[in-house]
One Martini backbone bead per residue (centre of mass of N, CA, C, O) as a GRO file, in nm:
protein
  295
    1UNK     BB    1   3.714  -1.272  -5.540
    2UNK     BB    2   3.409  -1.311  -5.560
    3UNK     BB    3   3.400  -1.543  -5.361
    4UNK     BB    4   3.516  -1.385  -5.121
    5UNK     BB    5   3.305  -1.164  -5.123
    6UNK     BB    6   3.063  -1.352  -5.074
    7UNK     BB    7   3.162  -1.472  -4.810
    8UNK     BB    8   3.177  -1.207  -4.658
    9UNK     BB    9   2.878  -1.139  -4.683
   10UNK     BB   10   2.772  -1.387  -4.537
   11UNK     BB   11   2.914  -1.330  -4.267
   12UNK     BB   12   2.784  -1.059  -4.211
   13UNK     BB   13   2.494  -1.167  -4.206
   14UNK     BB   14   2.535  -1.374  -3.980
   15UNK     BB   15   2.627  -1.174  -3.762
   16UNK     BB   16   2.373  -1.002  -3.772
   17UNK     BB   17   2.174  -1.227  -3.700
   18UNK     BB   18   2.307  -1.306  -3.433
   19UNK     BB   19   2.283  -1.032  -3.297
   20UNK     BB   20   1.978  -1.016  -3.322
   21UNK     BB   21   1.914  -1.267  -3.153
   22UNK     BB   22   2.056  -1.175  -2.895
   23UNK     BB   23   1.886  -0.919  -2.855
   24UNK     BB   24   1.610  -1.066  -2.848
   25UNK     BB   25   1.673  -1.253  -2.597
   26UNK     BB   26   1.702  -0.981  -2.423
   27UNK     BB   27   1.413  -1.064  -2.254
   28UNK     BB   28   1.118  -0.964  -2.074
   29UNK     BB   29   0.809  -1.050  -1.903
   30UNK     BB   30   0.558  -0.830  -1.782
   31UNK     BB   31   0.299  -0.844  -1.540
   32UNK     BB   32  -0.058  -0.776  -1.463
   33UNK     BB   33  -0.314  -0.677  -1.307
   34UNK     BB   34  -0.648  -0.503  -1.328
   35UNK     BB   35  -0.497  -0.259  -1.144
   36UNK     BB   36  -0.344   0.013  -1.032
   37UNK     BB   37  -0.125  -0.107  -0.848
   38UNK     BB   38  -0.011  -0.300  -1.069
   39UNK     BB   39   0.068  -0.092  -1.277
   40UNK     BB   40   0.272   0.055  -1.102
   41UNK     BB   41   0.459  -0.184  -1.033
   42UNK     BB   42   0.526  -0.267  -1.326
   43UNK     BB   43   0.660   0.003  -1.394
   44UNK     BB   44   0.886  -0.014  -1.190
   45UNK     BB   45   1.016  -0.273  -1.296
   46UNK     BB   46   1.068  -0.173  -1.580
   47UNK     BB   47   1.247   0.080  -1.509
   48UNK     BB   48   1.468  -0.068  -1.359
   49UNK     BB   49   1.561  -0.248  -1.592
   50UNK     BB   50   1.603  -0.020  -1.815
   51UNK     BB   51   1.817   0.140  -1.637
   52UNK     BB   52   2.019  -0.118  -1.520
   53UNK     BB   53   1.990  -0.252  -1.808
   54UNK     BB   54   1.985  -0.436  -2.141
   55UNK     BB   55   1.689  -0.514  -2.097
   56UNK     BB   56   1.397  -0.598  -2.241
   57UNK     BB   57   1.050  -0.497  -2.210
   58UNK     BB   58   0.753  -0.682  -2.191
   59UNK     BB   59   0.412  -0.600  -2.172
   60UNK     BB   60   0.133  -0.754  -1.963
   61UNK     BB   61  -0.134  -0.575  -1.887
   62UNK     BB   62  -0.431  -0.647  -1.736
   63UNK     BB   63  -0.499  -0.940  -1.662
   64UNK     BB   64  -0.750  -1.136  -1.673
   65UNK     BB   65  -0.794  -1.295  -1.353
   66UNK     BB   66  -0.507  -1.276  -1.282
   67UNK     BB   67  -0.368  -1.526  -1.116
   68UNK     BB   68  -0.529  -1.749  -1.274
   69UNK     BB   69  -0.352  -1.661  -1.548
   70UNK     BB   70  -0.056  -1.601  -1.464
   71UNK     BB   71   0.050  -1.860  -1.338
   72UNK     BB   72   0.038  -2.045  -1.595
   73UNK     BB   73   0.223  -1.853  -1.762
   74UNK     BB   74   0.470  -1.892  -1.589
   75UNK     BB   75   0.493  -2.204  -1.623
   76UNK     BB   76   0.508  -2.164  -1.952
   77UNK     BB   77   0.698  -1.896  -2.011
   78UNK     BB   78   0.522  -1.623  -2.088
   79UNK     BB   79   0.610  -1.527  -1.800
   80UNK     BB   80   0.853  -1.378  -1.569
   81UNK     BB   81   0.704  -1.121  -1.426
   82UNK     BB   82   0.540  -1.029  -1.105
   83UNK     BB   83   0.315  -0.896  -0.885
   84UNK     BB   84   0.255  -1.017  -0.549
   85UNK     BB   85   0.077  -1.191  -0.281
   86UNK     BB   86   0.113  -1.388  -0.015
   87UNK     BB   87  -0.187  -1.472   0.036
   88UNK     BB   88  -0.247  -1.559  -0.254
   89UNK     BB   89  -0.033  -1.780  -0.283
   90UNK     BB   90  -0.122  -1.951  -0.032
   91UNK     BB   91  -0.446  -1.966  -0.065
   92UNK     BB   92  -0.499  -1.980  -0.385
   93UNK     BB   93  -0.265  -2.152  -0.507
   94UNK     BB   94  -0.185  -2.360  -0.262
   95UNK     BB   95  -0.414  -2.412  -0.054
   96UNK     BB   96  -0.364  -2.314   0.242
   97UNK     BB   97  -0.339  -2.259   0.556
   98UNK     BB   98  -0.344  -2.018   0.767
   99UNK     BB   99  -0.092  -1.773   0.844
  100UNK     BB  100  -0.064  -1.517   1.067
  101UNK     BB  101   0.228  -1.472   1.033
  102UNK     BB  102   0.382  -1.279   0.801
  103UNK     BB  103   0.672  -1.403   0.794
  104UNK     BB  104   0.592  -1.703   0.784
  105UNK     BB  105   0.429  -1.681   0.525
  106UNK     BB  106   0.654  -1.584   0.339
  107UNK     BB  107   0.846  -1.823   0.386
  108UNK     BB  108   0.648  -2.045   0.290
  109UNK     BB  109   0.583  -1.940   0.001
  110UNK     BB  110   0.874  -1.934  -0.095
  111UNK     BB  111   0.943  -2.236  -0.061
  112UNK     BB  112   0.703  -2.361  -0.229
  113UNK     BB  113   0.749  -2.220  -0.501
  114UNK     BB  114   1.031  -2.337  -0.546
  115UNK     BB  115   0.959  -2.646  -0.528
  116UNK     BB  116   0.698  -2.648  -0.730
  117UNK     BB  117   0.775  -2.394  -0.962
  118UNK     BB  118   1.044  -2.231  -0.981
  119UNK     BB  119   0.972  -1.973  -0.803
  120UNK     BB  120   1.062  -1.641  -0.704
  121UNK     BB  121   1.075  -1.458  -0.409
  122UNK     BB  122   1.127  -1.155  -0.344
  123UNK     BB  123   1.145  -0.886  -0.184
  124UNK     BB  124   0.969  -0.683  -0.001
  125UNK     BB  125   0.825  -0.364  -0.028
  126UNK     BB  126   0.631  -0.304   0.267
  127UNK     BB  127   0.340  -0.367   0.195
  128UNK     BB  128  -0.020  -0.431   0.295
  129UNK     BB  129  -0.289  -0.567   0.100
  130UNK     BB  130  -0.549  -0.575   0.305
  131UNK     BB  131  -0.774  -0.619   0.512
  132UNK     BB  132  -0.988  -0.362   0.672
  133UNK     BB  133  -1.026  -0.106   0.916
  134UNK     BB  134  -1.202   0.206   0.894
  135UNK     BB  135  -1.189   0.548   0.998
  136UNK     BB  136  -1.268   0.839   1.067
  137UNK     BB  137  -1.055   1.085   1.141
  138UNK     BB  138  -1.226   1.218   1.370
  139UNK     BB  139  -1.274   0.957   1.528
  140UNK     BB  140  -0.981   0.876   1.581
  141UNK     BB  141  -0.919   1.131   1.748
  142UNK     BB  142  -1.146   1.134   1.961
  143UNK     BB  143  -1.082   0.805   2.045
  144UNK     BB  144  -0.795   0.706   2.003
  145UNK     BB  145  -0.739   0.529   1.734
  146UNK     BB  146  -0.525   0.231   1.628
  147UNK     BB  147  -0.686  -0.032   1.698
  148UNK     BB  148  -0.906  -0.285   1.731
  149UNK     BB  149  -0.903  -0.283   2.041
  150UNK     BB  150  -0.981   0.010   2.068
  151UNK     BB  151  -1.260  -0.026   1.917
  152UNK     BB  152  -1.416  -0.206   2.111
  153UNK     BB  153  -1.482   0.006   2.339
  154UNK     BB  154  -1.630   0.207   2.110
  155UNK     BB  155  -1.850   0.045   1.945
  156UNK     BB  156  -2.126   0.128   2.099
  157UNK     BB  157  -2.089   0.435   1.948
  158UNK     BB  158  -2.087   0.290   1.661
  159UNK     BB  159  -2.102   0.267   1.300
  160UNK     BB  160  -2.130  -0.006   1.079
  161UNK     BB  161  -2.000  -0.080   0.739
  162UNK     BB  162  -2.107  -0.317   0.475
  163UNK     BB  163  -2.124  -0.563   0.274
  164UNK     BB  164  -2.295  -0.848   0.262
  165UNK     BB  165  -2.057  -1.060   0.244
  166UNK     BB  166  -1.909  -0.974   0.511
  167UNK     BB  167  -2.145  -1.095   0.698
  168UNK     BB  168  -2.113  -1.408   0.588
  169UNK     BB  169  -1.822  -1.449   0.621
  170UNK     BB  170  -1.591  -1.598   0.823
  171UNK     BB  171  -1.356  -1.388   0.716
  172UNK     BB  172  -1.531  -1.174   0.836
  173UNK     BB  173  -1.731  -1.063   1.074
  174UNK     BB  174  -1.770  -1.321   1.242
  175UNK     BB  175  -1.466  -1.365   1.301
  176UNK     BB  176  -1.403  -1.083   1.409
  177UNK     BB  177  -1.603  -1.093   1.648
  178UNK     BB  178  -1.482  -1.346   1.788
  179UNK     BB  179  -1.197  -1.221   1.842
  180UNK     BB  180  -1.283  -0.913   1.955
  181UNK     BB  181  -1.590  -0.820   2.041
  182UNK     BB  182  -1.788  -0.659   1.890
  183UNK     BB  183  -2.044  -0.374   1.967
  184UNK     BB  184  -2.229  -0.221   1.774
  185UNK     BB  185  -2.483   0.000   1.753
  186UNK     BB  186  -2.460  -0.039   1.431
  187UNK     BB  187  -2.545  -0.223   1.122
  188UNK     BB  188  -2.468  -0.179   0.778
  189UNK     BB  189  -2.588  -0.237   0.455
  190UNK     BB  190  -2.382  -0.197   0.160
  191UNK     BB  191  -2.284  -0.091  -0.118
  192UNK     BB  192  -1.969  -0.117  -0.242
  193UNK     BB  193  -1.988   0.175  -0.399
  194UNK     BB  194  -2.100   0.337  -0.108
  195UNK     BB  195  -1.919   0.327   0.144
  196UNK     BB  196  -1.750   0.592   0.125
  197UNK     BB  197  -1.985   0.787   0.118
  198UNK     BB  198  -2.101   0.708   0.395
  199UNK     BB  199  -1.848   0.798   0.564
  200UNK     BB  200  -1.825   1.087   0.445
  201UNK     BB  201  -2.133   1.167   0.552
  202UNK     BB  202  -2.182   1.005   0.844
  203UNK     BB  203  -2.352   0.735   0.839
  204UNK     BB  204  -2.074   0.619   0.918
  205UNK     BB  205  -1.763   0.518   1.106
  206UNK     BB  206  -1.718   0.222   0.992
  207UNK     BB  207  -1.507   0.029   0.756
  208UNK     BB  208  -1.446  -0.178   0.509
  209UNK     BB  209  -1.118  -0.250   0.356
  210UNK     BB  210  -0.831  -0.155   0.183
  211UNK     BB  211  -0.508  -0.059   0.287
  212UNK     BB  212  -0.443   0.081  -0.032
  213UNK     BB  213  -0.671   0.262  -0.088
  214UNK     BB  214  -0.729   0.568  -0.239
  215UNK     BB  215  -1.000   0.643  -0.079
  216UNK     BB  216  -0.874   0.699   0.198
  217UNK     BB  217  -0.775   0.982   0.120
  218UNK     BB  218  -1.030   1.118   0.012
  219UNK     BB  219  -1.184   1.049   0.313
  220UNK     BB  220  -1.003   1.057   0.562
  221UNK     BB  221  -0.881   0.771   0.658
  222UNK     BB  222  -0.822   0.525   0.914
  223UNK     BB  223  -0.611   0.260   0.958
  224UNK     BB  224  -0.623  -0.009   1.150
  225UNK     BB  225  -0.472  -0.229   1.364
  226UNK     BB  226  -0.429  -0.581   1.345
  227UNK     BB  227  -0.326  -0.702   1.652
  228UNK     BB  228  -0.434  -1.026   1.589
  229UNK     BB  229  -0.420  -1.124   1.294
  230UNK     BB  230  -0.686  -1.199   1.131
  231UNK     BB  231  -0.595  -1.110   0.872
  232UNK     BB  232  -0.443  -1.168   0.605
  233UNK     BB  233  -0.142  -1.152   0.446
  234UNK     BB  234  -0.052  -0.900   0.170
  235UNK     BB  235   0.246  -0.907   0.067
  236UNK     BB  236   0.449  -0.747  -0.155
  237UNK     BB  237   0.610  -0.894  -0.454
  238UNK     BB  238   0.846  -1.037  -0.660
  239UNK     BB  239   0.810  -1.248  -0.937
  240UNK     BB  240   1.040  -1.512  -1.059
  241UNK     BB  241   1.183  -1.706  -1.268
  242UNK     BB  242   1.453  -1.909  -1.243
  243UNK     BB  243   1.529  -1.913  -1.542
  244UNK     BB  244   1.553  -1.605  -1.563
  245UNK     BB  245   1.766  -1.570  -1.337
  246UNK     BB  246   1.984  -1.745  -1.474
  247UNK     BB  247   2.005  -1.561  -1.728
  248UNK     BB  248   1.953  -1.287  -1.523
  249UNK     BB  249   2.109  -1.225  -1.230
  250UNK     BB  250   2.085  -0.905  -1.208
  251UNK     BB  251   1.776  -0.887  -1.129
  252UNK     BB  252   1.780  -0.917  -0.826
  253UNK     BB  253   1.908  -0.642  -0.745
  254UNK     BB  254   1.728  -0.459  -0.910
  255UNK     BB  255   1.444  -0.547  -0.788
  256UNK     BB  256   1.546  -0.510  -0.479
  257UNK     BB  257   1.524  -0.194  -0.466
  258UNK     BB  258   1.217  -0.221  -0.344
  259UNK     BB  259   1.298  -0.296  -0.073
  260UNK     BB  260   1.123  -0.127   0.171
  261UNK     BB  261   0.995   0.137  -0.009
  262UNK     BB  262   0.674   0.067   0.051
  263UNK     BB  263   0.423   0.193   0.206
  264UNK     BB  264   0.102   0.213   0.275
  265UNK     BB  265   0.078   0.523   0.235
  266UNK     BB  266   0.224   0.531  -0.039
  267UNK     BB  267   0.023   0.346  -0.190
  268UNK     BB  268  -0.221   0.520  -0.152
  269UNK     BB  269  -0.110   0.766  -0.302
  270UNK     BB  270  -0.060   0.629  -0.576
  271UNK     BB  271  -0.352   0.537  -0.623
  272UNK     BB  272  -0.477   0.819  -0.610
  273UNK     BB  273  -0.332   0.944  -0.856
  274UNK     BB  274  -0.469   0.745  -1.056
  275UNK     BB  275  -0.782   0.731  -0.967
  276UNK     BB  276  -0.828   1.064  -0.905
  277UNK     BB  277  -0.600   1.224  -1.089
  278UNK     BB  278  -0.535   1.071  -1.362
  279UNK     BB  279  -0.262   0.942  -1.371
  280UNK     BB  280   0.006   0.796  -1.500
  281UNK     BB  281   0.162   0.516  -1.396
  282UNK     BB  282   0.437   0.577  -1.525
  283UNK     BB  283   0.476   0.859  -1.385
  284UNK     BB  284   0.434   0.774  -1.095
  285UNK     BB  285   0.667   0.571  -1.089
  286UNK     BB  286   0.898   0.758  -1.173
  287UNK     BB  287   0.881   0.963  -0.942
  288UNK     BB  288   0.921   0.766  -0.714
  289UNK     BB  289   1.202   0.659  -0.802
  290UNK     BB  290   1.340   0.935  -0.803
  291UNK     BB  291   1.282   1.016  -0.505
  292UNK     BB  292   1.442   0.743  -0.407
  293UNK     BB  293   1.699   0.693  -0.602
  294UNK     BB  294   1.649   0.436  -0.824
  295UNK     BB  295   1.686   0.630  -1.113
   0.00000   0.00000   0.00000
């Protein structure tokens, strides 16, 4: 009887250990780059997984170096999931020539990541965090500006401002000027940290920016449409290792709940809430998902 009792105890312990191992294995690691937008997106991915599955999420947020360090960690299996941008994957990781059409770029980076890295690009969120030209809201209304082409005709009456590097890079003002033919009344070189203050005070009328920057809302700026697709497309989407997706196939539908759900304006607002209102990215993400009916 003692022997049977001992064997029973051993079996109970073994089953407990096995159950523990199984529970421990049902886990994914989500990473982000070290800026507000990425923190918000990583929180959204985390909350979707934890709400709709029994998978535990380990977060590795704010990784220094961004893509340069996250990509190798993905290949090594240390990270399973993170939000990335199509232009970054195509130009920085794959080091390919620019594809101007946003959809063709997404299709190309999707195909090459799968064949070279066995990493899957899920559906796009809907916003494009790319380089942009922004104008003061009052100027946009006065001159009825919607696109870069609209801005060309009015440029002789306006002052443009940007940091030194933007005037030197071929993918900055020189290339932009060659494609569109801008002829601004004046061009000012500004410290990168003072650009928004300059346009807010009326020192300049047009500034280079990122299209989902929270400061666009703070200074009431309008992002114009790059109607000739000069700047690369940086459409955001979730990256996931194929091995992780094979292990947890339910993650595809769960994470694709974000497909087409975040516009440029919505991402600006979310960034503003974190950067200027000092709200917690976790709470900002939760409210957004709840308002959208996704959790």
